PLY file of the C-alpha trace (Angstrom):
ply
format ascii 1.0
element vertex 424
property float x
property float y
property float z
element edge 423
property int vertex1
property int vertex2
end_header
-183.01 -30.49 141.30
-184.36 -31.68 137.63
-187.69 -31.87 136.48
-187.90 -35.55 135.41
-186.56 -36.59 138.74
-189.60 -35.22 140.96
-192.33 -37.89 141.62
-195.88 -36.34 140.66
-196.94 -36.04 144.20
-193.82 -34.53 145.91
-193.78 -31.25 147.73
-191.51 -29.18 145.66
-189.45 -26.20 147.21
-188.17 -23.40 144.46
-185.50 -20.81 146.02
-186.15 -20.56 149.69
-184.25 -17.79 150.87
-186.30 -17.45 154.23
-183.41 -16.46 157.25
-180.14 -18.32 156.61
-181.35 -20.65 153.64
-179.39 -19.69 150.58
-181.60 -20.25 147.30
-182.54 -23.95 148.57
-184.57 -25.79 145.83
-185.48 -29.66 146.63
-188.22 -32.15 146.57
-189.54 -33.85 149.24
-191.54 -36.95 148.97
-195.69 -36.92 150.30
-196.42 -39.61 152.68
-193.03 -40.43 153.59
-191.74 -39.85 157.60
-188.78 -37.18 156.85
-186.26 -36.57 159.52
-183.98 -33.57 158.84
-180.90 -33.32 160.51
-178.01 -31.04 160.66
-175.53 -28.83 163.07
-177.18 -25.60 164.80
-177.57 -22.85 162.27
-177.52 -25.10 159.28
-181.29 -23.70 158.31
-183.53 -26.97 159.87
-186.04 -24.79 161.57
-185.93 -22.42 158.77
-187.04 -24.79 156.36
-189.28 -27.00 158.08
-190.98 -23.88 160.26
-190.39 -20.80 158.91
-191.26 -22.28 155.07
-193.20 -25.59 154.99
-195.17 -25.09 157.61
-195.60 -21.17 156.95
-196.36 -21.48 153.68
-199.17 -24.52 154.10
-200.44 -22.76 157.31
-200.94 -19.63 155.13
-202.90 -21.28 152.13
-205.17 -23.04 154.44
-205.90 -19.90 156.24
-207.01 -18.44 152.87
-209.37 -20.70 152.40
-211.58 -19.13 154.77
-213.97 -16.39 154.81
-212.68 -12.63 154.97
-214.76 -12.77 158.57
-213.51 -16.19 159.38
-210.01 -15.11 159.13
-210.02 -12.16 161.25
-210.00 -15.03 164.08
-207.53 -17.11 162.89
-203.84 -16.45 163.53
-202.18 -15.55 160.16
-198.36 -16.13 159.18
-196.25 -13.88 156.90
-195.50 -15.33 153.59
-191.83 -16.64 153.28
-188.90 -16.03 151.43
-189.56 -18.78 148.16
-189.85 -18.25 145.21
-192.30 -21.48 144.57
-193.68 -24.00 146.74
-195.82 -26.56 145.04
-198.09 -29.63 146.17
-198.08 -28.61 149.91
-201.18 -29.46 152.15
-202.32 -27.51 154.90
-200.03 -28.22 157.85
-199.69 -29.17 161.11
-196.33 -28.47 163.25
-195.39 -28.90 167.09
-193.61 -26.55 168.63
-190.17 -26.98 170.03
-190.71 -25.07 172.92
-191.85 -27.23 176.18
-195.81 -27.24 176.03
-197.43 -27.80 179.00
-197.66 -31.92 179.17
-199.15 -33.93 181.08
-199.66 -37.61 181.59
-202.77 -37.67 179.41
-200.75 -35.70 176.48
-201.15 -36.73 173.06
-200.22 -35.17 169.61
-203.63 -34.94 168.99
-204.40 -32.92 172.26
-201.14 -30.85 171.64
-202.01 -30.28 167.76
-205.89 -29.69 168.97
-206.75 -32.29 166.62
-209.14 -33.58 169.09
-211.09 -31.10 169.45
-212.39 -31.11 165.96
-212.78 -34.81 166.12
-214.69 -34.80 169.50
-217.07 -32.23 167.46
-216.91 -34.12 164.55
-218.43 -37.02 166.24
-220.67 -35.77 168.34
-222.68 -33.75 165.32
-221.89 -36.83 162.40
-222.80 -39.58 164.74
-225.38 -42.46 164.26
-226.62 -44.11 167.23
-227.22 -48.00 167.36
-229.15 -49.57 169.93
-226.72 -51.59 172.06
-229.29 -54.51 172.55
-230.79 -54.97 169.02
-228.50 -53.00 166.67
-230.91 -51.34 164.71
-230.38 -47.45 164.34
-232.09 -45.31 167.19
-233.47 -42.35 165.52
-236.01 -39.65 166.72
-239.34 -40.27 165.09
-241.79 -37.75 164.10
-245.76 -38.34 162.89
-244.18 -37.55 159.75
-241.59 -40.16 159.39
-243.72 -42.86 161.31
-246.64 -42.05 158.25
-244.16 -42.65 155.68
-242.92 -45.88 157.42
-246.24 -47.04 157.44
-247.30 -46.32 154.19
-244.41 -48.48 152.89
-245.95 -51.52 154.62
-248.66 -53.87 153.31
-251.99 -52.36 153.75
-254.20 -54.15 156.76
-256.04 -52.75 159.90
-253.48 -51.28 162.45
-254.39 -50.24 166.25
-252.32 -47.32 167.68
-251.48 -47.57 171.08
-249.44 -46.25 173.55
-248.17 -47.39 176.70
-249.15 -45.94 180.33
-246.90 -47.16 183.41
-248.52 -47.56 186.27
-246.96 -45.85 189.09
-246.45 -47.59 192.65
-248.53 -45.39 194.60
-251.72 -45.87 192.48
-253.72 -48.87 191.34
-254.89 -50.26 188.03
-258.27 -49.12 188.27
-257.28 -45.89 189.16
-254.86 -45.48 186.31
-257.55 -46.68 184.05
-260.47 -44.05 185.86
-257.94 -41.35 185.09
-257.82 -42.41 181.49
-261.62 -42.86 181.09
-262.10 -39.11 182.15
-259.72 -38.04 179.41
-261.75 -40.14 177.14
-259.50 -43.10 176.64
-261.95 -46.73 177.39
-260.31 -49.29 175.48
-257.12 -51.03 176.56
-255.17 -53.09 173.88
-252.87 -55.12 176.39
-252.11 -55.44 180.15
-248.74 -56.72 181.85
-247.32 -55.82 185.46
-247.24 -52.02 185.90
-248.17 -51.13 182.09
-251.57 -50.61 180.34
-251.37 -50.18 176.57
-254.27 -47.58 175.85
-256.03 -47.84 172.28
-255.40 -44.33 170.49
-257.21 -45.23 167.21
-258.42 -48.18 165.12
-258.12 -47.76 160.94
-256.62 -49.04 157.79
-254.04 -46.82 156.11
-256.01 -46.63 152.60
-259.11 -46.32 154.33
-258.95 -42.89 156.17
-256.79 -39.38 155.14
-253.27 -38.57 156.44
-254.58 -35.92 158.79
-256.32 -38.39 160.83
-253.68 -40.70 161.16
-250.74 -37.76 161.94
-253.27 -36.64 164.51
-253.31 -39.81 166.25
-249.77 -40.54 166.15
-249.35 -37.01 167.87
-251.70 -37.74 170.53
-250.23 -41.40 171.40
-247.25 -39.35 171.77
-247.98 -37.39 173.84
-249.91 -39.56 176.48
-247.27 -42.29 175.78
-244.32 -40.10 176.78
-242.75 -40.02 173.46
-243.57 -43.73 172.60
-246.49 -44.97 170.38
-246.55 -48.71 169.54
-248.91 -49.98 166.18
-250.30 -53.54 166.08
-251.43 -54.85 162.74
-253.76 -57.37 161.67
-251.54 -60.14 160.97
-249.76 -60.19 164.28
-246.69 -57.57 163.69
-245.99 -55.08 166.20
-243.87 -51.85 165.60
-242.60 -49.59 168.01
-241.72 -45.77 167.39
-240.23 -43.29 170.03
-239.71 -39.42 169.40
-236.85 -39.40 172.00
-233.06 -40.87 171.51
-234.57 -44.02 172.61
-234.99 -47.68 171.20
-238.52 -48.77 171.27
-237.99 -52.37 170.73
-235.58 -52.33 173.91
-237.20 -49.78 175.82
-233.37 -48.58 176.39
-233.25 -44.49 176.54
-230.02 -43.00 175.07
-228.01 -39.72 176.02
-227.42 -36.97 173.47
-224.04 -37.36 172.03
-221.91 -34.62 173.56
-218.26 -33.75 172.78
-217.13 -34.57 176.43
-218.34 -38.26 175.82
-215.73 -38.55 172.65
-212.84 -37.24 175.13
-210.46 -39.64 177.00
-209.40 -36.40 179.16
-212.91 -36.18 180.34
-214.74 -38.30 183.21
-217.70 -38.02 181.00
-216.05 -39.90 178.17
-213.02 -41.76 180.10
-212.42 -45.32 179.88
-213.95 -47.07 183.12
-210.67 -49.18 183.40
-208.06 -46.98 182.57
-209.47 -43.71 183.04
-208.20 -42.09 180.05
-204.48 -43.31 180.55
-204.77 -46.03 178.10
-202.59 -48.33 180.28
-203.20 -49.54 183.68
-201.29 -50.40 186.55
-201.06 -54.18 187.64
-198.99 -57.11 189.93
-196.11 -58.50 188.53
-196.58 -62.16 189.84
-192.65 -62.44 188.38
-191.71 -60.41 191.01
-194.02 -62.02 193.64
-192.88 -65.28 192.74
-189.19 -64.55 192.16
-187.58 -67.81 193.13
-189.40 -70.56 191.46
-186.80 -72.80 193.38
-188.67 -72.04 196.85
-192.13 -73.91 198.45
-194.97 -72.35 199.63
-193.97 -73.54 203.37
-190.53 -72.26 202.48
-191.89 -68.55 201.38
-192.10 -68.26 197.61
-194.41 -65.49 198.00
-192.21 -62.70 198.80
-194.52 -60.13 200.12
-195.79 -62.43 202.80
-192.62 -62.61 204.42
-191.97 -59.48 206.07
-193.47 -58.93 209.58
-196.48 -57.16 208.79
-198.03 -59.64 206.55
-196.63 -62.63 207.92
-200.63 -63.67 209.15
-200.99 -63.96 205.12
-198.70 -66.60 205.08
-200.52 -68.56 207.73
-203.56 -68.08 205.90
-201.60 -69.71 203.11
-200.22 -72.73 204.76
-203.74 -73.35 206.78
-205.87 -72.89 203.45
-203.57 -75.21 201.48
-203.95 -77.76 203.62
-207.48 -77.83 203.71
-207.43 -77.95 200.09
-204.49 -80.36 199.36
-201.86 -77.78 197.85
-198.75 -79.55 198.46
-196.73 -77.08 200.84
-193.13 -78.63 200.33
-193.02 -78.64 196.79
-191.25 -76.20 194.67
-193.40 -73.58 193.28
-192.10 -74.56 189.63
-193.10 -77.78 190.01
-196.94 -77.19 190.74
-199.58 -77.78 188.32
-200.87 -74.63 186.71
-204.47 -75.26 188.64
-202.27 -75.33 191.78
-200.80 -72.04 190.87
-203.60 -70.65 189.38
-205.33 -71.03 193.10
-202.51 -69.64 195.34
-202.23 -66.32 192.86
-206.24 -66.04 192.12
-207.86 -67.42 195.14
-210.94 -69.43 194.67
-214.02 -68.81 192.39
-216.42 -68.88 194.96
-215.01 -65.65 196.15
-217.73 -62.69 196.92
-216.34 -60.20 199.23
-214.12 -59.67 202.37
-217.22 -59.37 204.16
-219.35 -62.61 202.91
-216.43 -64.75 201.95
-213.63 -64.50 204.34
-212.75 -66.41 206.73
-213.66 -69.36 204.64
-212.94 -68.97 201.23
-208.88 -68.54 199.99
-208.20 -64.72 198.72
-205.50 -65.60 196.48
-202.71 -63.08 196.13
-204.53 -60.83 193.47
-207.14 -60.05 195.86
-204.53 -59.44 198.44
-202.92 -56.57 196.50
-206.59 -55.58 195.47
-207.11 -54.48 199.56
-203.55 -53.31 199.76
-204.88 -50.34 196.96
-207.61 -49.53 199.12
-205.34 -48.66 201.86
-203.01 -46.81 199.11
-203.43 -43.46 201.10
-200.45 -44.82 203.65
-197.14 -44.25 202.71
-195.62 -47.65 203.54
-198.61 -49.42 201.41
-197.58 -46.99 198.32
-193.76 -48.04 198.78
-195.21 -52.06 199.06
-196.99 -51.66 195.61
-194.16 -50.15 194.20
-192.11 -52.99 194.33
-194.28 -55.37 191.98
-195.87 -52.78 189.08
-196.85 -54.15 186.02
-197.85 -51.41 183.30
-199.93 -52.86 180.64
-202.42 -51.30 177.96
-205.71 -51.27 178.26
-206.90 -53.98 175.24
-210.40 -52.93 174.56
-211.19 -49.03 175.35
-214.76 -48.05 176.24
-215.60 -45.02 175.40
-218.84 -44.56 176.87
-219.83 -41.64 179.66
-221.04 -42.71 183.13
-224.89 -42.36 181.82
-224.14 -42.80 178.41
-221.97 -46.00 179.08
-224.86 -48.13 178.63
-225.21 -47.36 175.05
-223.53 -48.06 171.82
-223.05 -45.53 169.13
-221.90 -46.41 165.29
-220.73 -43.22 164.21
-220.55 -43.21 160.52
-218.51 -40.61 159.74
-218.97 -38.83 156.85
-215.40 -38.66 155.73
-213.62 -41.86 154.66
-210.54 -41.66 157.29
-210.53 -43.88 160.48
-210.49 -41.86 163.34
-207.88 -43.90 164.97
-207.43 -47.28 167.40
-209.17 -45.74 170.50
-212.55 -46.12 168.48
-212.51 -49.48 167.40
-215.67 -51.75 168.07
-216.47 -52.65 171.57
-218.59 -54.69 173.16
-221.31 -52.75 173.45
-220.66 -51.01 170.21
-218.48 -49.25 167.75
-217.17 -46.12 165.94
-216.26 -46.10 162.41
0 1
1 2
2 3
3 4
4 5
5 6
6 7
7 8
8 9
9 10
10 11
11 12
12 13
13 14
14 15
15 16
16 17
17 18
18 19
19 20
20 21
21 22
22 23
23 24
24 25
25 26
26 27
27 28
28 29
29 30
30 31
31 32
32 33
33 34
34 35
35 36
36 37
37 38
38 39
39 40
40 41
41 42
42 43
43 44
44 45
45 46
46 47
47 48
48 49
49 50
50 51
51 52
52 53
53 54
54 55
55 56
56 57
57 58
58 59
59 60
60 61
61 62
62 63
63 64
64 65
65 66
66 67
67 68
68 69
69 70
70 71
71 72
72 73
73 74
74 75
75 76
76 77
77 78
78 79
79 80
80 81
81 82
82 83
83 84
84 85
85 86
86 87
87 88
88 89
89 90
90 91
91 92
92 93
93 94
94 95
95 96
96 97
97 98
98 99
99 100
100 101
101 102
102 103
103 104
104 105
105 106
106 107
107 108
108 109
109 110
110 111
111 112
112 113
113 114
114 115
115 116
116 117
117 118
118 119
119 120
120 121
121 122
122 123
123 124
124 125
125 126
126 127
127 128
128 129
129 130
130 131
131 132
132 133
133 134
134 135
135 136
136 137
137 138
138 139
139 140
140 141
141 142
142 143
143 144
144 145
145 146
146 147
147 148
148 149
149 150
150 151
151 152
152 153
153 154
154 155
155 156
156 157
157 158
158 159
159 160
160 161
161 162
162 163
163 164
164 165
165 166
166 167
167 168
168 169
169 170
170 171
171 172
172 173
173 174
174 175
175 176
176 177
177 178
178 179
179 180
180 181
181 182
182 183
183 184
184 185
185 186
186 187
187 188
188 189
189 190
190 191
191 192
192 193
193 194
194 195
195 196
196 197
197 198
198 199
199 200
200 201
201 202
202 203
203 204
204 205
205 206
206 207
207 208
208 209
209 210
210 211
211 212
212 213
213 214
214 215
215 216
216 217
217 218
218 219
219 220
220 221
221 222
222 223
223 224
224 225
225 226
226 227
227 228
228 229
229 230
230 231
231 232
232 233
233 234
234 235
235 236
236 237
237 238
238 239
239 240
240 241
241 242
242 243
243 244
244 245
245 246
246 247
247 248
248 249
249 250
250 251
251 252
252 253
253 254
254 255
255 256
256 257
257 258
258 259
259 260
260 261
261 262
262 263
263 264
264 265
265 266
266 267
267 268
268 269
269 270
270 271
271 272
272 273
273 274
274 275
275 276
276 277
277 278
278 279
279 280
280 281
281 282
282 283
283 284
284 285
285 286
286 287
287 288
288 289
289 290
290 291
291 292
292 293
293 294
294 295
295 296
296 297
297 298
298 299
299 300
300 301
301 302
302 303
303 304
304 305
305 306
306 307
307 308
308 309
309 310
310 311
311 312
312 313
313 314
314 315
315 316
316 317
317 318
318 319
319 320
320 321
321 322
322 323
323 324
324 325
325 326
326 327
327 328
328 329
329 330
330 331
331 332
332 333
333 334
334 335
335 336
336 337
337 338
338 339
339 340
340 341
341 342
342 343
343 344
344 345
345 346
346 347
347 348
348 349
349 350
350 351
351 352
352 353
353 354
354 355
355 356
356 357
357 358
358 359
359 360
360 361
361 362
362 363
363 364
364 365
365 366
366 367
367 368
368 369
369 370
370 371
371 372
372 373
373 374
374 375
375 376
376 377
377 378
378 379
379 380
380 381
381 382
382 383
383 384
384 385
385 386
386 387
387 388
388 389
389 390
390 391
391 392
392 393
393 394
394 395
395 396
396 397
397 398
398 399
399 400
400 401
401 402
402 403
403 404
404 405
405 406
406 407
407 408
408 409
409 410
410 411
411 412
412 413
413 414
414 415
415 416
416 417
417 418
418 419
419 420
420 421
421 422
422 423
C-alpha cells in the first residue's frame, strides 16, 4: 500500500493481526458502501468487527469521562499497528436478534432512543394555526417585548371564562369582591377584565411586572394587552398559542417513536404501510359485464346479495349492466368501486345510497375476527406505503411542532413536513 495512493479521508489500517489476519494493511474509502466477501475463515469478521468496529468503539468510549465510562461496554484494543481516520462505529451483530415487523436499523442499533430524546429536548414548537413559535412567556419576557414596541398607552387584561352553571352577573360580583370592577370587553361565555392601565415610559418596571403576574394568576396563565392604536398582543405562560387559543402538550420522547401508541401514525400504526384492496384482483376479467359477474367477490353464495344490490342500483343510476368492464367510462367504474359521494354511514345511508366495492371491504374488515372473512380479505390484498406519516400523539396530534435541531443533519424521511407541522 503506497502512501500516495491513499485518499485524504480514507480509513487506513496498518498491520492488522487480529485472530487469523496476517499483518493486513489496507485503505477503505470513506462515505461509500463497502462489501467484504470471502470464504469461511478468511477473516471477514476479524477485519470488520474485531478490528474496525472494536477500534472505532474503543476510541468513542474513551472520549467520555471516567465516571461515564464505567457504565459503558468497553472493548479490548485490537492487534493492529495503526488505524487512522476511523469515526465512531456502530455494528449490527450477525446473531439473530429479536425482530418484529416494526424493527429498523434505528431500533436495532438503539439510535432511535437518542433521536427521540434529542427531538423531545431540542424542539421548537410552532402553532398549527398561525405558524408562530409557541413559547412560555414570563413577566420579564413580556416586559422586554412591550419595551421593544412603540411607546403608547396600554391596557393589561386577562380573560375569565363564565362557567355554564354561573351567570355573568355572578362572575362579575365575584370579581368585584377581589377588586376588579372594570370590564374591557364581553363575549359569549367570556369576560375580559382590566388589570391595569398604564404607559410603559411613565411607570416603573416593578409595577408592570406586578400587573402581568397578577393577570397571569387570575387569567389562568393568559394575558391580553390592548394598545392605544388598536393592536392586541396576547401572551401565555403555558405551551399555549395565545393568538389561536390552542394548548399543546409537553413534547416527550414517546411522541417521536413509531413504536409507541402515543407517537405512532394514525393511518399505519407505526408500520409505514397499510393493506388495502387491489381492484385488479377484485375485477380480474375486464371482458365480463356487471351482470355477468365481473366483481369477483360477489359471485360466491355468501355475498350474492351484493351482486343483486349492484344490479338494482345500477339500473336506477343508468349504469349499463351488459357492457364489458373495459368499455365502461371512468366515472361509471368509479361509481361501482367507490360508491356514491353522499354516503354517510350504513345506518344513515343504506338502503338508498349505493355503497360500492371499497365500503364493502371496509365493512368486511370490521368482521375480521371471523376466520372465513380473514381468508376472503387475504385474496385481494394490496400493500402500499403511507405517503404522509403523521407523528402526533392522540393528545398531541392536533399540534404542529417544528423541531429546529441544534445539529445540522436531517433526522430522516419520517419527519418530513406534514399538513399540520413539520420537523427539521
